[in-house]
N, C-alpha and C positions, 0 to 999 in steps of 0.2 A: 657749443657741447660742451658737457664737462669732460675733463679728461679723464680715462678708464673707462668711459661708457663707450657702449659696440658705436662703430664710426659707420656713416653713412656718406654716399657722395652727394655732392650738390647738382642742383638741377643745372640744363645746360645755360652758360651764359651767354647773352648774346653778342658780348664783344668777341673780335674776329682776332684769333691768338697769333701773335706776330710770327714774320717766317724765321727767325732763329730760333724760338723753342720748336717750333714745327720740323724745322731741319732736323735737330738732335734726337728728337722722338722718332721721325721715320726712319733715319738715320740709322738709329741704333735696331729699330724694332726687326727691321728689312734687312739687315747687312749678310751679306756672305760669309764672313768670318767669326768666330768668336775671341780672338786675341786680337781684336781692334780697339784701343784705347779712344774710346767716340769723344771724350772731351777734349783729346789735344788733335782731334782732325780738323782740317779747314774746311768750312762750310761750304764748298764750291763743289760744281758740278764734276763730273770725273768721267770723261768721253772712254777712258780705257775698262770701265766696269760697266756691263750694261745693267746690271741689276740694282744699281745706286738711284735713285731717282735725281732727276734733274731737277736743279732751282737754280734761280739768279744768283750770282756772287754775294754773298752776305758779309756784312761787316761784322769782326768778332766782336764780343759782348765787352762792356770796360770791365775793368779791374775789381774786385769783390770790394764792396765797400764805396764804390762812387754814387754820387749823389745824380739823379736824373731830377729832369723837370718836373714840378707837379701840378697838373693842372688845376682850375679852382675847383674847391673841394666843400662839401657842406662838414658841419660839425661832426657827427659820426663818422664820415669818411675819414678825415684829417686822424681822429684819436685810433681808428683801427691800422691806417697808414702807420702810426707811430708805433703801432703794437709791432704790425709786421717790421720793423727794423730792430725790433728789440728782442727779437725770437719767439713770439707768443702768438705766429700766425696759427700754429697748429692746434691753440685754444682758442681761438677768436671764433666769435659768435655773431653771425651777419644779421641785423634787427631787419632787414630788408634788401632782398635780392633784386636782380636785373628783371625779374618779372614779377615782383611783389610778393612773393612767397615769405611765409615768416622766417625761415632759418636755412643755412648751411651748416654741412658737416663739416670736416674735419679734410679741408682741402677738395679740390677734384678730384685730385688723382691719388689720393691713398697718404701713408705717413709720410713724413718728412724726418730725414736722420736728425736725432738732435745737433750732430755738430754742423748742420747747415742751416738750421733757424735763422741766423744772423746775416745771411749771403741777401744782396741787393743784385735785384737781375739788371741786364742792360736797357738799354732803351727801345722802346718798342719801335715798330716801323710804321705803325698807322694811326689816325687820331680815334678817337673813342667820343661821341657826344654824351656817353652816359655819366653821371655824376661820379658812380662807383669805379669808374674806368682804374683808377690809381690805386685803390683795392685790389680788382681782379687783377688787373694785367701782372701785378707783384706778385699775388700768389700763386696764380696759374703757372708763371714762368719760373717762380721759385720751384714750387711743386717738380715741373719736367727737369730745370736744370740740376738739382740736387740729387733725385732720385737716375737718373740716366747710369750714371757709372756703376749703380746698384741693380740696376733692371737685369732680369733673367737672361741668362744665358742661351744660345740655343740649346735646344733639347738633345742629350745623348740618347743613342738607339743601338741595340743590339742587333745580331747577325740576321734577324728576321722584320727588322724594322718595328720592334715593338718600343715602346719607350721604356729605358730604365728606372728612369728615376726623375722627380721634380728636383730643379736645382736648389739648394738650401736659402740662397740668394733671395729667391724670389718671392719665398714668404715674409722676407725682411721689410722689403721696401720696392723690389720692383713691379710690384704689380698693385693696383688699388685693392682697398680693404674688402671691399663689397659694392653692391650697385646701387640702384637707388633703392630707398625704404618701397616696400610693396604698395604701400597707398598712394606713392607719389609715381611710380614707373607708366602706369596710362597717361596719366595727365603729363608728365614731361615727353612722352611719346607722340601724343596729340600736339601738343605747342608745336615741337619740330616741323611736323605737317605744315602747320599754318606758317612758321617763321619761313620756310625756304621760301613760301609763294610771294614775298615781297622783298626778296633779295640778301645777301648777306649785309650789303652795304648799303641798304635801305631804300625806299623808291627812286631817289633822284640817280642812284648809280646804276641800277638795274637797266640790262639789256635785255631784248625780248627778240623772240624768232618767229615766224610764222611756221607752222606745221601743216603739211597738206594731208587730210583723210584719204586712207585709202575707200576707193568707191564711194568716195562721200560720206562716209560715215565710221571708219574703222580707226582709231584712233591709233597709233604706234608710232613712237618715239624713241630715237638713240640718244642714250647720255653719257657724256664721258666719264670715265671712271676715275679715281684716283691715280693720281702717277704713281704711288708706291705699289698699286694693284696691276697695272699694265705692264710696268718694269720689272715687275717679279717673273713674267713668263720669259722662259728659256730661248734664245736666239734658234736655235733647233727645231722650236716647236713654232715659233713665230714666222718665221723664213722657209718652212717645212712644206712638203707637198699637200696640196689639197686645203692648207691654211689659208684664212681671210684676215685680213689686219684687223677690221671693223670688232671681227668676235673677239679679240684682245683687249681693244681699245676703246670700246662703246658698249654698254648695258642698255638692250631693248627692253621697253617697256610697252605692254601693250592691253589697254582698257577694254576686256571683254562684256559687252553689254548683252549678250546673248544666252540663251540656253547652250549646255553642251553639245547637243545634236546640233545646232547651227552652227558650230565652231567649225566652218570649212573654209575649203580654197575658193569656192563659188561666191562666198559672201566675203571674201577681202581679209580672211583670216590666213596665217601663214605662220612656219616658223622656222629657225635658223637651220637646224641640219637640213631640211628638205630645201630651203634656200640655197644651200651649198653644195646640194644637188649628192647628199651623202648617205648610204643605205645604213638604217638603223638596225643592227642585229640584236642588241641589249637593250630595253627599256627599264632603268630600275627606278622603280616609285616608291619615295618614302612618304607616307601619311601621318599627318601632324594634329595635334588636336589642342592639346593645352600643358604639352611636357614642358620642363624649364629647359634651360640652354645647355647644361651640360649632358641631359639624356639625346638632345639632338646632336649637339657635338658628338656622342659617341658613336651614332650611327652615321654621322656623314663622313666624319674622318673614318672610320673602319671601312666605310665604303669607297671611299678614293684609295685607301691603300689594296683593297681587293682590284679594282680597276688596274691600280698600281701591278698586281699578280698577274694580270690578263696581258698587259701591255710589254710586261718583260720577259713572257713565253719567248724562249729561241727554237723551240721545235713543234711549229703548228701548221698545220694543213690550211688554217682558215684564216687567223687573225694576223699572219704576217702578208697576206696577199689582199691584193685590192684596194691598198691606200692602208695608211695608219691605223691601228688597233683603236687608238683613244677616240678616233671620229667614226665610229661604229658604235659606241656606248652613249646614252645617254641619261642623266640622271633628273629624275622629276621630282620635285618638292610639291605635296598638294597640302594647304593649311585651310583646316574646316572654321573659316570663320576669325573675323580680327578680332572682336570683342575676347574671346576665350585665349588667345594666343598670351605667351608670358612676351611682353614686350624687349625682353632684354636677349630672346631669342634674334629680333631684329640686328642686334647688332654683330652677332657672331655671322649672319648672313651679308651683311656689308661689310665686313674685315674682308671676308671670301670673295665678294663682288658681287653678289648676284641680287641686291637689293641697295635702294638710297631712300632716304628720307625726303619728304616733299614731293614723292613722284606719282603718288597715288591720286586717282581722280574718283570720287563717290559717283560721277554721272557724265555723261559725255551728251551737253546740248539738251540737258533732262531726262535723257534715258539710263536709267540706273545701270551702274557698273555690276557685274555679276562677279566676276572673277578679274583679279590684277596678276600678269603674267610677266616676268621677267625672264630675261634671257642673257648668261653670260658666260665665255669660259673660262674657267681660271684655274691656276696652279698653287691655291695657297689654301689652307686648311688649317682649323682651331681642334686642338685636343680636346678630350673630356675636362682635364685638370688645368684648361685656358691656357696652353702653351701654343704660341703661334709656329707654324711649320710652313717654309716657303722652299723655294728651289736653293740647293747648295754648287755653285758650280764646281768646285773643288771633287765633289762626287754625283755628277750627273745620274751614275746607275741608281743612285738611292733616293733621287730624287720622284716626287706625283707628278705623275703626267698631267696635263692639262684636261680637266673634266667638263663637258658641256652640259650645263644647267639649265634648266626649266624652272621657275619658282611661280607656282600658280598660287596664290593667295584669294581665297574666296571672301567676299566681303560679308556673306551672312554664313552661320553655323547651320548646317544643314545634311549631316550626319555622314558617316563613311562612304554609306554606297553612292551619294552623290558623287563624292571625291574620287570614285573610282570609275563613276561616270565621267568626269573631266578625264582623268587619266584614258579610259580606252575608247569613248566614243569620240572627244574631242582631238587629244593629242595623237591617240594610238592612229586613228585614220588618218593620219598627216604624215607620221612618221612610217606607219605600218612595219613595226618591229615584228622580228620572228620570235623574241622570246620577253616576255614581260616579269619583271620580278617584283613582290610586294614584300615592302617591309616596314613595319610600323616604327615611328619615331621612341627610342630607347633600345630598340633591339641590335645587339653588337655582332655583326657576322664575323665570323672568324676568318683566320688566314685560308684563302682561295676558298672558301666557301660560294662563292657567287660564279666563280668558273667551275667549281665541281658542279652546282645545279646546270650552268648551260650546257657542260658536257653530256650529262642526261639525257636532254634533249638533241643533241649533236649526233650522239650515237643510236638514239632510238626515235624513227620518224613516226612510229605511233603512239609516243609518250606527250600527252595532252598537257599533264599537269604535274607537278611535282614540290617535296617539300625537303626540309633538311633537318636535322636536330636540333632541337630546340633545349637548350640547357639551364637550370636556375643559377642568376647570379650570387655566388655565396662570400663573397668579400676575401679579402685578404686573409690569408690562411684558413679559410673556411669558417668565419668566426660567425656567418649569420645562421650556421646551420644548430646555434643555441638557441636558437627562436624554432621552437618545435612545430609551429605552423611551416615556416620554410622548409626544414626538413621532409616533414609530410610530403609537400610539394614537387620539391627535390626529387623524392622516390617516387612521386606518381608520374612526373615527366621522364624521369629515366627510364622505367619500367613500361611507360608506353613505346620510347623509341627502341627499348629492347625486344619487345614481344608482339606490341600492337601491331603498330604501324609496319614490321617486316610481313606480319600476317596476309595484313589486306594490301599491302604491296605486293606480294604473291598470288592474290587474288584478281589484282588487278584495279579495284576501286578502296581507295582511300577514303574513308567516310569525311575525313576532314581534313583539307590541307591549311595550317592556320595562316591566318590573314596576316601574322607578324611576321612570317618569313617562308614565303612560297613561290613558286612561278607558274607561269601558262605559257602554251604556245598561242599566239594571239590569233591566230587562224583558226586555232581549234575551239576558241571559246567565242568568237564571232556568230552569231545569229541566235538561237534559240537559248542556250546557255546563259548569255549577257541580256537577253530580252526577259528571261524570267529572274533573273537577278537584280535586274533593274526596277522590275515590279516593287520593291522595299524602298524605291525612292519617292520619298515623300512630295518633291517637288513635281513630281509627274502623276500625283494622283487625281488632279482633275482631269488631264489627259485621258489617263485611263480608264477613269471610273470606276465600275466593279473590279477590275481587276486589278486597280491599284492599291496602295496601302490602306486609304480611307474605307474603301468598298471590301475590304477583305475582315472575314470573322475572326476571332481571337486565337484560333487554333493556328491561322495562318501567319498572322503576327507575330506568333513566336515564334515560327518557322525564321522570319529573318532577324530573330536576336541572334540566331547561328548561321549569318548568309554566307559565310564559307562553305559550309555544308551544301548550302543549295546548287552553287556553282559545280561542286564537286561532281553531285549526281545528274545533273543536267548534263555536265562533259561526257561523262562515261555513257549516259543514255541517248546521246543526241543520234537522230535519226541518220542512217546509211553511213554512220562513220563507226571507226573501232577504236575510237582514243580510250588509253588507261591511263592510270595514276599510279604514282610511285613513289618511294620515300628513298633518300639518297643519303647514305648514310657518311659519305665525306664530307658533306657540308654542314658545318655546325654554326648554329647561333647563339648568345646569349642574350637572355632576359631577366630584367628585376620581377617579382611576385609580390601579392601583399604581404605583409609584415604584421598586419593588426587583423585580428578578427572580423571587426566591422566590414574592413575592405574586402576580406577574404569571400564574407557570405554575400556580400553586394556582387563580386564579379561571379561566383558560381550559382547565384540566383539566374543570370543571363544563359551561362555555358550549359545547367541543365536542363532550362526551361526549353531554350533552341534545339537542343539535341536531341531532347526526348521528341520535340514535335517532328523533326526532321526525320528521326530514325522511322515512325509512324508513318510519313508521308512516302519514305523510301518502300518501305515495305509493302505500301497501298499501291503503288507505282511500278512496282517490279516487272510487271509486265510490258514497261516500254522497253527492257533490255531485248525484247524479241525483233523489235523493230531496226535494231543497230546493227552495225555491221562485223559485230563479233562472231567470230569462227565457234565453232561446237566445242572446242577444248574452253576456251574463255569462259563460256555460255555454263557450260558444266560447273567449273570453280565458283562463277557466281552465285548458282544455286546453292554449294554448299555456305557460301558468305551468308546468302540469305537465311538459311536455317539457323549460322551461327548467330547472326544477328537477332533474331528472332526470339531466341532462348535467353540471349540478352537482356532484351527488352521484358520477357515476362520474369527474370530475375532481379530485375531493376525495380518494376512493380510491386514483386512480394517482398521486398529487402526489409521493409519496416519490420514486418512479421518474423523474417528469417533473424535478425540479430537479436530481438526479444525471446524467442524461442530458443536460441541457442545459448543466450544468457540464463533463462530461468533453469532450462533444462539440465546444464552441466551443474549449475550450481546444486540442483536436486540429488545427482546422480554423485557427487563427491562429497557433499555436507550431510545426507540422510543417512542415518547408520543401517545397516544390513544384519540383523542376529543370523540368519542359515548362512550368509556366506562371511559372516566373521569380517565385515567392513564397518569400520566406526566413520564418524561425522570428522572432517577433516578441513579446516586446520585447527580449528578452535574446540574440539571434542564435540562428544554426541548430544551433548545440552544446548551450549553455545552457537554451535555451527547453524544449525535450523534458525535460530531466532537473528543471528546476523545475516544470513542470506534473505530471510524475508525481510529485514529493514534494508537491505540494500536492492531487493526488487521494488518494493515500494518507491524508493528512491528515485530507481530506475523510470517507473511510471509517473510520478510527480515532476521530473525534470522533462520528459517526454510531453506531457500536457502542457506543461511549460512553454515549450517550443511553438507548440501552434498558439497559444495566446500572445507569444512574443509577435510571432510572425504575420498575424491579424491585426497587431494594433500598434506594432512600433517599428520604426526604422533600425537599423543595426547600429548607425551609428549612436543612436537616441537610447539606447539599452545596450550598451558594448559592456559595461561591466557584468550585466547579468548574461551576456554571452560567453563572456571570459570566464564565467563561474562554470558555467554549463560545458564549457569544452573539459574543462578540470574535472567536474563530476563524472561525467561519461569517459574521461580518459583513466580515472580513478577504477570506476567499475570495470571497464574492458581491462585493466592491468591486473587487478584480482581475477579476471576469469581466465587471462592466461596461465597466471599460477595455478588454478584448478585444472586448465587443460592438460599442463605437464604434470601434474601429480595423477590426474586418470590416466594418462599414456603409461605412465611408469608403473600405474598399478595393473594396467593390463597386461603388461609384458611380464611382472613378476607375479601375480596371483596365480597365473596358470601357466606353465610350461608352454614355450613357443610352440615346441612339437606335438602337445597335445591339441593345440588351437588350430596348426597348418598341418594338413598331412601330405605325406611325399612318397605314400606308397605306388599311387598311379595318377595320370594326368587328371581324369576324372574325378579322384578323390581330392586332387589340390587346386583344383577350380571351384570343386564344391565348398571347402572348407575356407579358402581364401576367399573368395567373393561371398560366399554365402553366410559366413557366420555363423553357424550352428553350434561351434563349438567354441565361439571365441570373437572377440571383434581386433585381433592381431592384424588380419589382413586387410580390414576397413582402417585401420590406423595407417598402417604403412603405405596405402594409397593416398590417403591424405597429407602423410608428410611428405612424399615425394612429389604430387602434382599440386601442392599447393605453397610448398619451401622449398624443395629439392630443385624444380626445374626452373624457379628463378635465380638460384644460385648456379646452377650450371648455365642457361642462358647466360647470365652476366658476364661471366669467365670466358666462354666463348665470343662474346662481344668484346672481350678485351676492356671492359670498363665495370669492375665489381664492387666499386668503393662504395656504392651509393648502399646496398645490400650490408653494408656495416655500420654505416654515420648514419642513415638515414630512415632503415627499414624497421629499427626497433619503435621507432617514434611512430612510424605509420601503423603498426600493429595496435599500438597503444589508443590513437584517434582514429583508427578505422571505423568506428561505431558512429564517430560525430558526422560523415560522411552522409549518412541516411536519417539518423536521427536531430539532426542540427540542419546541414546544408539543405537535404532534399525535402524536410518539412517547409523550410523557408519559401524555397523555389516555389513549391506545389501551391502556397497559401497565399504567393504572390503572380499567379499565373497570370491575373489580369494587369499587372504593371508594364503596360507597353506604352510608351510615351514617343511621341513623334511629333514633326513641325518646325517649321522655321523659327528661330530666333532673330530679331530685329538686331542691329548694329548702334549701338550708341556710338561707337569709336569711330564707325564709318561717316558718321551724323558731322563728324567735326572736319572731315575731307574736304578739300576743295573741288570744285566743278570744273570742268573744260566746255566753253562755250565757244560753239562753233560760228565762226564769221567769215564774210566773202573775202577773196581774196582784192587786191587793189583795181584789177579788171571786173570785178564783181560776179566773176563767174565759178571759181573752185571754190568747195569749202575749205575752211582753215581754220587752227586753232593756234592763238598766240600764247607762247609759252615763254617764261623768264629763262635767259641762258645764262649760266653762273660762269664766272673766271676758273680758269684750273687752279688758281690760289685759293680760291674760296672752297670747292671741292676738297683738296687737298687739306685745308685748316679744319675742314670739319670732319674729315676722316680721321685726323687726329683725337677726337673725342669718342669717334664711333668704336676704334681699335682698344681705348682704355676703358670703356664699357666692358665690351665684347670679353677683354682678359682679366675681369675682375672675378673675385671669388663670388660665388652662390651666398645669397642670404636666406635666412631661413621662408618658407612659404606660406602664407596666411591660407586657413584654411577655407577650403571653397565650400562655399555655403549652398547648401541642397536648394535644389528647384520645386516649388509647390506643382503639381500634378493633378490635373483634373481626370477622371477615369468614369467612363459611362457604367450606369447600372449593368446593365447585360454583360460586359465583363465580368465584375463581381459574380453575376448569377453563374455563369460558366465557371470561375473558379471554385465556388462553394460546392458546385455538382461534380466536379473532379475532384474536390478534396473529400468529399461523402464518399465516392464511388472507391477512391483509394484507400481510405480508412475500413470500408464495408469490406472489402477483399481481403486485406489483413487480418481484420477481427475473425473473418470466417476460417481463413487458414489456422488462426491460432485456437480457436474453440475445435476445429476438427482434430487437430492435433491432440490437444490436450484434455478433453474433457471425455466422459464415457457416455455423453445424450444421446450418442449416434447409434447405441447398439441398438436399440427399439428400429432402428432404420435397417438392420442387416447389415451395415457397412463394414463391423470390426467386431472382435469380442470384448476388446477395453481399449484404452489410450494407451496403455503401456505396450500394445503391441504396435500402434500405429505410429508413436514416438520413435520406436526405431527403424520403421520402415521410412519415415521422413528424413532422418538423418543418413540412411543409408543413400536414398535416392539424390539427395542434396551433396553429397560428398562424391558419389558415382558422376553426375553431371556435370559438377564444378573440375573433377579430375579430368572429363573426357574435353572439356573446352580447354583447359590448360595443356593438354596434350596435343589438341589442335595448334593452338599458338605455338607451341614448341615446335612442331612440324614445319608449319608457316616460317618460323625463324631459322631453321636448319636451309631451309631452300632458300631464303633471300642471301644467307650467308655464303652457301655456295655459290649463286648466281652473280654477288658482287663480288667474290673472289675472281671468276671469270670475267667478268666484264672489266675488271681493272686491268688485266692482262690484253684485252685486244680493243679497249677505249680508243678514240682518236680525239685528236684537239685540232 
C-alpha cells in the first residue's frame, strides 16, 4: 500500500508468533506499574509478582543487526526480506499472504517508528512450513519489539475513577492504526473459526480430548483462558471466600440446541452461579444487535464501574452480608445473531476473557445450535477509547472487582423480544434474580446509576419496575448541540425527565420504561406480563397460532413496535397484585441519538406508531385495573391518569389541524390591516404583508402535501435531501410565526391598557375579565405564557438542571411543527410497515460441527475436541488484544433489506390515513368557514375561531398544571426517600 494512504491491518497469519515477542507484548500490556522499562527486563517468570504472566525462561534477543538464518525462499519473499533489512517494511506490499489474499497493509500491528525500520529481530523459536515465514516472522517481530517502548501507559484516573485523558504516546505508535477493512472483517473472523479446528501446529501436532455430553445431548466444555487473563485476577479474589478456581482459569462454553423455554436444569443445562450455589441479586442484561466495539465497550466498561461502586460500599446492610458482593451480580450479554455482529466486537470480548475463536459449534450431532453460551469471571476491561484496564496491586481500592459474565450469542437474528426470552425464561429461571436491569449496547450508565436503580426496589417492596434518566450524549463541550436535530432531541429527553416521568411516577403507572435503561423485579413480571410480552416473539408464532405475531392484526403488530409499553401496562394491571412503576432521578444514563434526518424519521416511525397503538390499547383495557390489587387511592389516581392520557391522544390525533390553524390565523391577525382599530399589517406593511402571508400559507400546504407523497413512495434514506429541505422550510415558517406571535403579544399589552382588560373591582369581575376576555385577551395570553413557557423554566430550575432551556429550547420551538408535519405524517403513512421473521446466518454455516461418538466402552456419548497447548492460546491472544485495542475505522453503510408487505396491511394503512386527514380537515373547515351558519352552529367563523383558541390554550394550560403538580409531588417524595432509604 502506498505511503500516505489510510493503513489497514493485515489478516491473521497462520504462523505462530515466537515466545520472545509474545513475552514482551503481554508483559507490557498486563504489567502492574507504569514506570517499568520493558525493553530492559529479563523475560523470565517472576514468582514474586502474581500479576505477571508465567512463561518459560527465554533467551534474550541477539544484538540489533545480527543476521539470522533464512530458510529456503522464493524470489518474491527474498526481495521482500531484503527490503525489510533496509527499512522499507513499512511500505512493503505483499502480493500473496498466508491465506492467498491479495494484499496486506502496513504491518499487522500499526505504524513502525522511522528510527526502528532497520532493526532485525532475534531468531524465532519455532519452525514454519510456509515459504513466506521469513517475511512474516521478521515483520511481526519487528513491529512488536519496535513499538513496545512506545506503547500506551496505564490510563490515568481521577478521584471518581474516570479516565482523565488518552496518553499522547498512544496515538504515535502504541496502538495499531485501525482494524481490518470492513469488507475483510467477517471473512477473517470465519477463517479463524476454521483455523482453530485443525490446531495451531497442524494436524500432526494437535492433541484431542473426549468431552462427555451432559445427559447424552448437552455439549458443555471448559476451555483454558490465556495466561495473561487468568493471572490478572487479584489473589484476594482468587483465594477469597466462595471463589472457585475454575471460574478464573477456565471459560465454559455451552452449545444450546433448544428453545429458551427448554433451557432448564431438567434438560441438563446449568449456569455457573447456580453451580457454585450463589444467590443472584442483580442480573444486568446488555442487549446487542450490530453496534461497533466502541459502543459496546462504553456500555460494558461503565457497567463494570457501576459494579465497582456496589462492591466498594462500606455501609450496607445487604451487600456486605452473605458473601462477597460481586458474587451476587451477574452480567449477561445477549447478541442477536452472528451475521449482524461487528466482528471487531469479538476481539474486545476475547480480551476480557469471555470469548475465544474456534469454540463455536454450528450444530451438535446434526441438531442446529440456537445459542452459544460463554461463561467466565473476569477482572479486565476495555475502555471506549481502547485503553486496557486491569488490576493494579499498588491501588487495590481502585481496581475493578471480578464480574461474572454470561455471553449468549444467538446463531440467528430473531429480534430483541427473543433476546429477552433467553434472558428471562432461560437464564432468569435458573438464576432467579431479585432485580433484572436492561441496558442497550451503546448506553452509558452514569456513576452509581445501577446502585440507585437497585435501591429503589430494595426500599419499596411494591415496586415492580423502574427507569432512570436518559440524557443525550452531547460530545465534548456540547459541540453536538450545533446540530439542531440533536438539540431538539436533547430538549425532548430533558423535559420528559423533568415533567412527564415524575407525573406518571406519581400516578404509579409509567407508560414506558425505556428498554435502553430500565429495571424490573423478576417475580413481578413472571406470569402474564412476560407471556403477553413474548407473544411478539416470532419464533413462537407457530406454537401460539392466532395469539402469535403471525396471527395478529396490523394494529397489534404495531403495538409490539413499542414492546416496552406492553410490559409496563401488563405489570401494573397484573391480577390480584399491586405492583407500580417509578422513575428514579438519581440513576442516570447517557445515549447517542440520530444525527441525520433520515435516521431520525425512521426511528420516530417505530416510536410513534407503537406508542399510539399501545395508548389506545391501554385506554380500551383500563377495566383490567379493577381486577388488580391496588388500593382505592391508587385507583383514584389511575383514573386521573386515564383522563390525562385520553386528552393527550385526542390532541395528538388533531395536531395536524391545530398547527395549520395556528399558523394561518396568527398570520391573519398580525398581517391583515384593521381600519377601525388602526392596526396596520406587520412586518411588511399593509400591502405586502398579506401577500407574503398568502405565499407562506401556500408553501406550507405544498410541503405538507409533499410529506404525504414522500411517505407513501420513498424511504427516508432515498429522499434525505428532500427531507432536509422540508425540515428547513417548516423551521423557517415556524420561526416567522414565533416573530408574529411576539408582536401579537406586544400589541395586546400596549394597544389597550392592562387595567382596562383585567378588572380588579371584585373577585367575580376579575374572574370574568381574566378568563372571559370580553374586554381583551391579556388574561388569556398571561395564562398561555405561564403554562407553556413559565412552568417549563420553573420546573427545570427546581430540578436543578435548567441548561436545556437555554441551549435546546429555542431549537425545539423552531422545529416543533416538524414533529407533526413530517414525523407523524411519515409514521401514519407507514403504519403497514411491520416486518418480522428469522434471518438465516451465512456466518454460522462456516462454523464447525460437533459430532457425537461413543466412548471406548461404546456406552456414553462423547465429542472429540482439539486440545490446544497453553502457549498456542497465549500466542493467539496477542493478536486478539492488538485487534481489540486498534482504533475504529469507518463503518460501511448498511444496506436496507427489502420487505414484503401484505395488501391487507396497506389497506388498513390507507383507511387510517384517510380517517386522520378527514377528521383534521373537518376541524379546519369548522373553525375557518362560514358555511355552518345555516346549521345554526354559530353566527360566523370569526366567533368560532377565538372560541377554538381559547379552548386550546385552556386545555393545554390545565395539562401543564397537572404535570407541574405531579413534578412537585415527585420532588418532595424523592427528597424524603433520600433521607430514609437503606442499602
